[in-house]
VEXVO-370785 format. One record per residue (C-alpha): residue number from 1; residue in one letter; x, y, z. Coordinates in nm, 4 decimals. Layout:
<recs>
+-----+------+----------+----------+----------+
: pos : code :     east :    north :       up :
+-----+------+----------+----------+----------+
: NUM :    A :        X :        Y :        Z :
...
+-----+------+----------+----------+----------+
</recs>
This chain:
<recs>
+-----+------+----------+----------+----------+
: pos : code :     east :    north :       up :
+-----+------+----------+----------+----------+
:   1 :    M :  -2.9165 :   3.2472 :  -2.1390 :
:   2 :    N :  -2.7011 :   2.9565 :  -2.0236 :
:   3 :    F :  -2.7596 :   2.7758 :  -2.3523 :
:   4 :    L :  -2.6359 :   3.0754 :  -2.5550 :
:   5 :    Y :  -2.3270 :   3.1052 :  -2.3340 :
:   6 :    I :  -2.2398 :   2.7352 :  -2.3684 :
:   7 :    T :  -2.2869 :   2.7500 :  -2.7462 :
:   8 :    K :  -2.0604 :   3.0543 :  -2.7681 :
:   9 :    M :  -1.7874 :   2.8858 :  -2.5587 :
:  10 :    A :  -1.8091 :   2.5685 :  -2.7670 :
:  11 :    R :  -1.7574 :   2.7627 :  -3.0895 :
:  12 :    K :  -1.4624 :   2.9455 :  -2.9340 :
:  13 :    K :  -1.3007 :   2.6162 :  -2.8296 :
:  14 :    K :  -1.3521 :   2.4731 :  -3.1749 :
:  15 :    E :  -1.1818 :   2.7761 :  -3.3331 :
:  16 :    E :  -0.8930 :   2.7519 :  -3.0857 :
:  17 :    N :  -0.8481 :   2.3809 :  -3.1601 :
:  18 :    A :  -0.8511 :   2.4456 :  -3.5316 :
:  19 :    E :  -0.5926 :   2.7204 :  -3.4860 :
:  20 :    N :  -0.3778 :   2.4923 :  -3.2665 :
:  21 :    A :  -0.4034 :   2.2111 :  -3.5217 :
:  22 :    T :  -0.2846 :   2.4478 :  -3.7933 :
:  23 :    K :   0.0061 :   2.5634 :  -3.5746 :
:  24 :    I :   0.1059 :   2.2019 :  -3.4958 :
:  25 :    E :   0.0900 :   2.1091 :  -3.8622 :
:  26 :    Q :   0.3127 :   2.4072 :  -3.9484 :
:  27 :    I :   0.5628 :   2.3140 :  -3.6736 :
:  28 :    A :   0.5803 :   1.9565 :  -3.8036 :
:  29 :    K :   0.6320 :   2.0813 :  -4.1567 :
:  30 :    N :   0.9152 :   2.3120 :  -4.0425 :
:  31 :    A :   1.0718 :   2.0271 :  -3.8464 :
:  32 :    E :   1.0681 :   1.8065 :  -4.1566 :
:  33 :    E :   1.2312 :   2.0816 :  -4.3618 :
:  34 :    N :   1.5035 :   2.1272 :  -4.1004 :
:  35 :    M :   1.5613 :   1.7483 :  -4.0844 :
:  36 :    K :   1.6000 :   1.7344 :  -4.4628 :
:  37 :    K :   1.8674 :   2.0066 :  -4.4427 :
:  38 :    I :   2.0535 :   1.8228 :  -4.1666 :
:  39 :    V :   2.0486 :   1.4627 :  -4.2980 :
:  40 :    G :   1.9918 :   1.5280 :  -4.6683 :
:  41 :    E :   1.7091 :   1.4352 :  -4.9034 :
:  42 :    D :   1.8396 :   1.0815 :  -4.9668 :
:  43 :    K :   1.8488 :   0.9824 :  -4.5975 :
:  44 :    F :   1.5389 :   1.1721 :  -4.4852 :
:  45 :    E :   1.2923 :   0.8784 :  -4.5007 :
:  46 :    E :   1.5338 :   0.6479 :  -4.3173 :
:  47 :    A :   1.5859 :   0.9076 :  -4.0421 :
:  48 :    K :   1.2102 :   0.9690 :  -4.0188 :
:  49 :    D :   1.1389 :   0.5962 :  -3.9709 :
:  50 :    A :   1.4129 :   0.5727 :  -3.7077 :
:  51 :    L :   1.2680 :   0.8698 :  -3.5187 :
:  52 :    N :   0.9153 :   0.7304 :  -3.5336 :
:  53 :    E :   1.0401 :   0.3941 :  -3.4089 :
:  54 :    F :   1.2202 :   0.5685 :  -3.1222 :
:  55 :    L :   0.9036 :   0.7604 :  -3.0325 :
:  56 :    G :   0.6932 :   0.4436 :  -3.0658 :
:  57 :    E :   0.4984 :   0.5839 :  -3.3583 :
:  58 :    D :   0.4561 :   0.4638 :  -3.7162 :
:  59 :    S :   0.3682 :   0.6470 :  -4.0311 :
:  60 :    E :   0.0249 :   0.5783 :  -4.1793 :
:  61 :    E :   0.1791 :   0.3743 :  -4.4630 :
:  62 :    K :   0.3872 :   0.1678 :  -4.2254 :
:  63 :    T :   0.0892 :   0.1086 :  -3.9931 :
:  64 :    E :  -0.1222 :  -0.0065 :  -4.2852 :
:  65 :    K :   0.1582 :  -0.2354 :  -4.4028 :
:  66 :    K :   0.1861 :  -0.3907 :  -4.0576 :
:  67 :    K :  -0.1887 :  -0.4519 :  -4.0475 :
:  68 :    K :  -0.1734 :  -0.6313 :  -4.3818 :
:  69 :    E :   0.1245 :  -0.8420 :  -4.2681 :
:  70 :    K :  -0.0559 :  -0.9315 :  -3.9454 :
:  71 :    K :  -0.3683 :  -1.0282 :  -4.1381 :
:  72 :    K :  -0.1605 :  -1.2367 :  -4.3795 :
:  73 :    L :   0.0123 :  -1.4092 :  -4.0869 :
:  74 :    S :  -0.3219 :  -1.4828 :  -3.9231 :
:  75 :    E :  -0.4530 :  -1.6369 :  -4.2452 :
:  76 :    A :  -0.1359 :  -1.8458 :  -4.2816 :
:  77 :    E :  -0.1670 :  -1.9624 :  -3.9200 :
:  78 :    L :  -0.5306 :  -2.0535 :  -3.9749 :
:  79 :    K :  -0.4409 :  -2.2491 :  -4.2871 :
:  80 :    R :  -0.1667 :  -2.4320 :  -4.0975 :
:  81 :    V :  -0.4101 :  -2.5315 :  -3.8233 :
:  82 :    M :  -0.6760 :  -2.6420 :  -4.0703 :
:  83 :    T :  -0.4308 :  -2.8493 :  -4.2752 :
:  84 :    D :  -0.2009 :  -2.9697 :  -4.0000 :
:  85 :    T :   0.0594 :  -3.1914 :  -4.1629 :
:  86 :    K :   0.1898 :  -3.3443 :  -3.8430 :
:  87 :    E :   0.3173 :  -3.6960 :  -3.9107 :
:  88 :    T :   0.1058 :  -3.9430 :  -3.7151 :
:  89 :    L :   0.1754 :  -4.3095 :  -3.6367 :
:  90 :    V :  -0.0947 :  -4.4078 :  -3.8862 :
:  91 :    P :  -0.2817 :  -4.1868 :  -4.1358 :
:  92 :    L :  -0.5448 :  -3.9643 :  -3.9776 :
:  93 :    T :  -0.8101 :  -4.1282 :  -4.1951 :
:  94 :    D :  -0.7348 :  -4.4621 :  -4.0265 :
:  95 :    Y :  -0.7828 :  -4.3076 :  -3.6833 :
:  96 :    I :  -1.1180 :  -4.1636 :  -3.7906 :
:  97 :    A :  -1.2308 :  -4.4822 :  -3.9700 :
:  98 :    C :  -1.1641 :  -4.6813 :  -3.6516 :
:  99 :    S :  -1.3502 :  -4.4239 :  -3.4360 :
: 100 :    I :  -1.0554 :  -4.3883 :  -3.2004 :
: 101 :    H :  -1.1575 :  -4.0245 :  -3.1500 :
: 102 :    L :  -1.5157 :  -4.0950 :  -3.0393 :
: 103 :    G :  -1.5663 :  -4.0907 :  -2.6646 :
: 104 :    T :  -1.8798 :  -4.1184 :  -2.4543 :
: 105 :    K :  -2.1318 :  -3.8645 :  -2.3295 :
: 106 :    V :  -1.9534 :  -3.8634 :  -1.9929 :
: 107 :    I :  -1.6270 :  -3.6724 :  -1.9462 :
: 108 :    T :  -1.4279 :  -3.7236 :  -1.6259 :
: 109 :    P :  -1.1866 :  -3.4593 :  -1.4888 :
: 110 :    D :  -0.8943 :  -3.6918 :  -1.5700 :
: 111 :    M :  -0.9857 :  -3.7079 :  -1.9392 :
: 112 :    R :  -1.1164 :  -3.3545 :  -1.9985 :
: 113 :    K :  -0.7780 :  -3.2324 :  -2.1268 :
: 114 :    F :  -0.7931 :  -3.4798 :  -2.4167 :
: 115 :    V :  -1.1391 :  -3.3721 :  -2.5359 :
: 116 :    Y :  -1.1573 :  -3.1539 :  -2.8458 :
: 117 :    K :  -1.5329 :  -3.0868 :  -2.8527 :
: 118 :    R :  -1.8776 :  -3.2391 :  -2.8145 :
: 119 :    R :  -2.0875 :  -3.3499 :  -3.1092 :
: 120 :    A :  -2.4503 :  -3.2474 :  -3.1465 :
: 121 :    D :  -2.5563 :  -3.5896 :  -3.0171 :
: 122 :    G :  -2.3583 :  -3.5328 :  -2.6952 :
: 123 :    L :  -2.0653 :  -3.7663 :  -2.7672 :
: 124 :    A :  -1.7245 :  -3.6282 :  -2.6769 :
: 125 :    V :  -1.4642 :  -3.6040 :  -2.9534 :
: 126 :    L :  -1.1005 :  -3.6654 :  -2.8574 :
: 127 :    N :  -0.8166 :  -3.4585 :  -2.9999 :
: 128 :    T :  -0.6453 :  -3.6967 :  -3.2459 :
: 129 :    N :  -0.3111 :  -3.5170 :  -3.2091 :
: 130 :    L :  -0.3151 :  -3.5830 :  -2.8340 :
: 131 :    V :  -0.4278 :  -3.9428 :  -2.8941 :
: 132 :    D :  -0.1304 :  -3.9897 :  -3.1280 :
: 133 :    D :   0.1067 :  -3.8281 :  -2.8749 :
: 134 :    K :  -0.0099 :  -4.0589 :  -2.5953 :
: 135 :    L :   0.0320 :  -4.3620 :  -2.8219 :
: 136 :    R :   0.3907 :  -4.2565 :  -2.8943 :
: 137 :    E :   0.4597 :  -4.2212 :  -2.5231 :
: 138 :    A :   0.2980 :  -4.5590 :  -2.4523 :
: 139 :    A :   0.5042 :  -4.7307 :  -2.7233 :
: 140 :    K :   0.8270 :  -4.5909 :  -2.5748 :
: 141 :    F :   0.7142 :  -4.6936 :  -2.2269 :
: 142 :    L :   0.6337 :  -5.0472 :  -2.3418 :
: 143 :    A :   0.9695 :  -5.0830 :  -2.5184 :
: 144 :    D :   1.1556 :  -5.0783 :  -2.1844 :
: 145 :    F :   1.0111 :  -5.4170 :  -2.0813 :
: 146 :    D :   1.0665 :  -5.7726 :  -2.2024 :
: 147 :    A :   0.7659 :  -5.9627 :  -2.3375 :
: 148 :    E :   0.7774 :  -6.2221 :  -2.0585 :
: 149 :    D :   0.7503 :  -5.9431 :  -1.7982 :
: 150 :    I :   0.4260 :  -5.7971 :  -1.9390 :
: 151 :    F :   0.0653 :  -5.9095 :  -1.9401 :
: 152 :    I :  -0.2447 :  -5.7631 :  -2.1036 :
: 153 :    A :  -0.5981 :  -5.7977 :  -1.9663 :
: 154 :    C :  -0.9226 :  -5.7328 :  -2.1534 :
: 155 :    K :  -1.2604 :  -5.8328 :  -2.0139 :
: 156 :    R :  -1.4599 :  -5.6476 :  -2.2833 :
: 157 :    E :  -1.5550 :  -5.8834 :  -2.5662 :
: 158 :    A :  -1.4996 :  -5.6177 :  -2.8344 :
: 159 :    G :  -1.1264 :  -5.6266 :  -2.7613 :
: 160 :    W :  -1.0661 :  -6.0027 :  -2.7553 :
: 161 :    P :  -0.9662 :  -6.0508 :  -3.1236 :
: 162 :    A :  -0.7169 :  -5.7636 :  -3.1100 :
: 163 :    V :  -0.5735 :  -5.8716 :  -2.7742 :
: 164 :    E :  -0.5231 :  -6.2295 :  -2.8936 :
: 165 :    K :  -0.3520 :  -6.1068 :  -3.2113 :
: 166 :    F :  -0.1372 :  -5.8673 :  -3.0067 :
: 167 :    S :  -0.0310 :  -6.1555 :  -2.7800 :
: 168 :    E :   0.0428 :  -6.3777 :  -3.0791 :
: 169 :    V :   0.2777 :  -6.1333 :  -3.2538 :
: 170 :    T :   0.4549 :  -5.9920 :  -2.9464 :
: 171 :    G :   0.4693 :  -6.2956 :  -2.7158 :
: 172 :    I :   0.3060 :  -6.0967 :  -2.4357 :
: 173 :    R :   0.0760 :  -6.3006 :  -2.2094 :
: 174 :    C :  -0.2929 :  -6.2129 :  -2.2405 :
: 175 :    F :  -0.6031 :  -6.2639 :  -2.0285 :
: 176 :    C :  -0.9312 :  -6.2336 :  -2.2186 :
: 177 :    K :  -1.2845 :  -6.2919 :  -2.0878 :
: 178 :    K :  -1.1839 :  -6.3311 :  -1.7236 :
: 179 :    Y :  -0.8750 :  -6.2191 :  -1.5375 :
: 180 :    P :  -0.7602 :  -6.5035 :  -1.3032 :
: 181 :    A :  -0.7847 :  -6.3698 :  -0.9483 :
: 182 :    G :  -0.4565 :  -6.3679 :  -0.7578 :
: 183 :    I :  -0.2435 :  -6.4834 :  -1.0509 :
: 184 :    I :   0.0136 :  -6.2102 :  -0.9762 :
: 185 :    T :  -0.0483 :  -6.1759 :  -0.6007 :
: 186 :    N :  -0.1014 :  -6.5310 :  -0.4648 :
: 187 :    L :   0.2260 :  -6.7202 :  -0.4360 :
: 188 :    R :   0.0450 :  -7.0513 :  -0.3749 :
: 189 :    L :  -0.1105 :  -7.0630 :  -0.7209 :
: 190 :    E :   0.0628 :  -7.2879 :  -0.9737 :
: 191 :    T :  -0.0021 :  -7.0280 :  -1.2413 :
: 192 :    F :   0.1520 :  -6.7464 :  -1.0316 :
: 193 :    F :   0.4049 :  -6.5265 :  -1.2110 :
: 194 :    E :   0.5767 :  -6.1953 :  -1.1388 :
: 195 :    P :   0.5178 :  -5.9340 :  -1.4101 :
: 196 :    K :   0.6823 :  -5.5944 :  -1.4296 :
: 197 :    L :   0.4146 :  -5.4186 :  -1.6354 :
: 198 :    A :   0.0376 :  -5.4514 :  -1.6756 :
: 199 :    L :  -0.1530 :  -5.3414 :  -1.9867 :
: 200 :    I :  -0.5297 :  -5.3013 :  -1.9470 :
: 201 :    C :  -0.7981 :  -5.2040 :  -2.1980 :
: 202 :    D :  -1.0340 :  -5.0295 :  -1.9543 :
: 203 :    P :  -0.9557 :  -4.9224 :  -1.5949 :
: 204 :    W :  -1.3165 :  -4.9896 :  -1.4892 :
: 205 :    V :  -1.3908 :  -5.3195 :  -1.6645 :
: 206 :    D :  -1.0398 :  -5.4514 :  -1.5896 :
: 207 :    K :  -1.0360 :  -5.3126 :  -1.2356 :
: 208 :    N :  -0.9296 :  -5.6469 :  -1.0835 :
: 209 :    A :  -0.6124 :  -5.6534 :  -1.2915 :
: 210 :    L :  -0.5561 :  -5.2842 :  -1.2131 :
: 211 :    N :  -0.5991 :  -5.3386 :  -0.8377 :
: 212 :    D :  -0.3607 :  -5.6361 :  -0.8365 :
: 213 :    A :  -0.0996 :  -5.4399 :  -1.0322 :
: 214 :    N :  -0.1296 :  -5.1489 :  -0.7879 :
: 215 :    M :  -0.1054 :  -5.3937 :  -0.4952 :
: 216 :    I :   0.2316 :  -5.5285 :  -0.6101 :
: 217 :    R :   0.3353 :  -5.1783 :  -0.7240 :
: 218 :    I :   0.4072 :  -5.2355 :  -1.0898 :
: 219 :    P :   0.3354 :  -4.9715 :  -1.3563 :
: 220 :    V :   0.0087 :  -4.9883 :  -1.5500 :
: 221 :    L :  -0.0468 :  -4.8921 :  -1.9124 :
: 222 :    G :  -0.4178 :  -4.8296 :  -1.9656 :
: 223 :    I :  -0.6483 :  -4.7348 :  -2.2529 :
: 224 :    C :  -0.8775 :  -4.4680 :  -2.1093 :
: 225 :    D :  -1.1973 :  -4.3389 :  -2.2668 :
: 226 :    T :  -1.3612 :  -4.0078 :  -2.1744 :
: 227 :    N :  -1.5689 :  -4.1758 :  -1.9000 :
: 228 :    N :  -1.2673 :  -4.3369 :  -1.7279 :
: 229 :    Y :  -1.0839 :  -4.2221 :  -1.4166 :
: 230 :    A :  -0.7081 :  -4.2614 :  -1.4512 :
: 231 :    K :  -0.6364 :  -4.3331 :  -1.0834 :
: 232 :    G :  -0.3805 :  -4.6126 :  -1.0584 :
: 233 :    V :  -0.2858 :  -4.5889 :  -1.4272 :
: 234 :    T :   0.0786 :  -4.4955 :  -1.4765 :
: 235 :    Q :   0.0659 :  -4.4235 :  -1.8502 :
: 236 :    V :  -0.2636 :  -4.3224 :  -2.0096 :
: 237 :    I :  -0.3525 :  -4.4065 :  -2.3701 :
: 238 :    A :  -0.6409 :  -4.1753 :  -2.4580 :
: 239 :    G :  -0.8869 :  -4.3383 :  -2.6961 :
: 240 :    N :  -1.2168 :  -4.5131 :  -2.7519 :
: 241 :    N :  -1.1995 :  -4.8429 :  -2.5603 :
: 242 :    K :  -1.5538 :  -4.9598 :  -2.6418 :
: 243 :    S :  -1.5088 :  -5.0403 :  -3.0123 :
: 244 :    R :  -1.3310 :  -5.3398 :  -3.1637 :
: 245 :    K :  -1.1793 :  -5.1253 :  -3.4357 :
: 246 :    S :  -1.0530 :  -4.8625 :  -3.1946 :
: 247 :    I :  -0.8963 :  -5.1130 :  -2.9541 :
: 248 :    G :  -0.7604 :  -5.2919 :  -3.2607 :
: 249 :    I :  -0.5802 :  -4.9913 :  -3.4070 :
: 250 :    I :  -0.4307 :  -4.9049 :  -3.0674 :
: 251 :    L :  -0.2942 :  -5.2566 :  -3.0178 :
: 252 :    F :  -0.1782 :  -5.2727 :  -3.3802 :
: 253 :    I :   0.0315 :  -4.9583 :  -3.3296 :
: 254 :    L :   0.1687 :  -5.0797 :  -2.9960 :
: 255 :    A :   0.2555 :  -5.4215 :  -3.1446 :
: 256 :    R :   0.4266 :  -5.2675 :  -3.4457 :
: 257 :    E :   0.6284 :  -5.0183 :  -3.2411 :
: 258 :    Y :   0.7178 :  -5.2841 :  -2.9840 :
: 259 :    L :   0.8524 :  -5.5188 :  -3.2516 :
: 260 :    K :   1.0559 :  -5.2318 :  -3.3971 :
: 261 :    S :   1.2032 :  -5.1577 :  -3.0530 :
: 262 :    Q :   1.3066 :  -5.5245 :  -3.0281 :
: 263 :    G :   1.4873 :  -5.5029 :  -3.3628 :
: 264 :    K :   1.2218 :  -5.7102 :  -3.5440 :
: 265 :    N :   1.1580 :  -5.4636 :  -3.8255 :
: 266 :    D :   1.0697 :  -5.7295 :  -4.0834 :
: 267 :    E :   0.8015 :  -5.8750 :  -3.8569 :
: 268 :    A :   0.6709 :  -5.5260 :  -3.7830 :
: 269 :    K :   0.6362 :  -5.4500 :  -4.1557 :
: 270 :    K :   0.4360 :  -5.7700 :  -4.2113 :
: 271 :    L :   0.1670 :  -5.6694 :  -3.9612 :
: 272 :    V :  -0.1697 :  -5.5911 :  -4.1177 :
: 273 :    M :  -0.3951 :  -5.3475 :  -3.9349 :
: 274 :    E :  -0.7154 :  -5.5280 :  -4.0362 :
: 275 :    D :  -0.5926 :  -5.8413 :  -3.8570 :
: 276 :    F :  -0.6413 :  -5.6400 :  -3.5387 :
: 277 :    T :  -0.9360 :  -5.4182 :  -3.6283 :
: 278 :    G :  -1.1390 :  -5.6348 :  -3.8615 :
: 279 :    K :  -1.2374 :  -5.4969 :  -4.2008 :
: 280 :    I :  -1.2566 :  -5.1188 :  -4.2179 :
: 281 :    E :  -1.3927 :  -4.8982 :  -4.4925 :
: 282 :    E :  -1.1554 :  -4.6572 :  -4.6638 :
: 283 :    M :  -1.2224 :  -4.2897 :  -4.6037 :
: 284 :    T :  -1.1274 :  -3.9911 :  -4.8156 :
: 285 :    P :  -0.9626 :  -3.6955 :  -4.6358 :
: 286 :    A :  -1.2764 :  -3.4888 :  -4.6977 :
: 287 :    V :  -1.4942 :  -3.7442 :  -4.5218 :
: 288 :    A :  -1.2431 :  -3.7716 :  -4.2384 :
: 289 :    Y :  -1.2440 :  -3.3980 :  -4.1691 :
: 290 :    T :  -1.6220 :  -3.3702 :  -4.1899 :
: 291 :    S :  -1.6415 :  -3.6413 :  -3.9245 :
: 292 :    Y :  -1.5499 :  -3.3680 :  -3.6792 :
: 293 :    E :  -1.8505 :  -3.1576 :  -3.7714 :
: 294 :    A :  -2.1228 :  -3.1474 :  -3.5109 :
: 295 :    K :  -2.3885 :  -3.3183 :  -3.7169 :
: 296 :    P :  -2.6630 :  -3.4989 :  -3.5278 :
: 297 :    A :  -2.6432 :  -3.8774 :  -3.5483 :
: 298 :    S :  -2.9394 :  -4.1083 :  -3.5169 :
: 299 :    K :  -3.0242 :  -4.2441 :  -3.1734 :
: 300 :    D :  -2.9371 :  -4.5982 :  -3.2849 :
: 301 :    V :  -2.5900 :  -4.4950 :  -3.4023 :
: 302 :    A :  -2.5183 :  -4.3041 :  -3.0794 :
: 303 :    E :  -2.6249 :  -4.6019 :  -2.8681 :
: 304 :    K :  -2.4139 :  -4.8451 :  -3.0729 :
: 305 :    V :  -2.1027 :  -4.6259 :  -3.0404 :
: 306 :    S :  -2.1584 :  -4.5873 :  -2.6658 :
: 307 :    E :  -2.1933 :  -4.9632 :  -2.6250 :
: 308 :    G :  -1.8874 :  -5.0350 :  -2.8410 :
: 309 :    V :  -2.0725 :  -5.2096 :  -3.1263 :
+-----+------+----------+----------+----------+
</recs>
């Protein structure tokens, strides 16, 4: 009995809704006719769009048009991201060829913001746009100091050739292999000098130079990999600091920009990147972009990258 009653009521509601829909449709049609009489046939569409906009409603055609425009915009935005034409300090292919974007399997809280993704083998991949931005900032920071007021320290063997070349072209004092203890803190040493800026290639490996610089309260410019903590480093340069090529390209850029800031444009133009990095293989843009793909690397390759070979 209840079932029959509910069915009957449902049919009645359906009929009422259909009748109401017909009435509403007729009212809308009458309203359109009246609007045409008031504003005229030629201005009817314009008035209709204005009314819909006021009511926060769009016609079906306009809604569909907006959807298409939104989709087109999304596709254009995607294309822009995929083919970002931002001008970098060196071509993107050079960054990739020198593995400046390859971090370690460890990511510290200080360096997490620079990480783009992880590869399938667990290595972190740095965002090359952020790497380039930090290099620009570092170059501007370095330009405020005279060469005699700066020193660079690098205990890691992979960085020695680049550091020595950097020192040669800029006149900045360098300490490779071993940083002389107390050279900037012990007044009794004959070799004592008073720098105004320290440049280090790894906050952990070059911790003695970092600690001395913090002790005498001078700013520190430091190359930080994904496994580094940036405590005590005033200006971070995000990048791979385990590889000769990566350290080389960073110091090449800093040397070039520093010479430019000193008005030595001719000397800056004569600099050759391979003098800092060693020989590098040319990469096509296609190869460079696929380097970001999460393809598994062999265990040997992963270990060599982690160790800076």
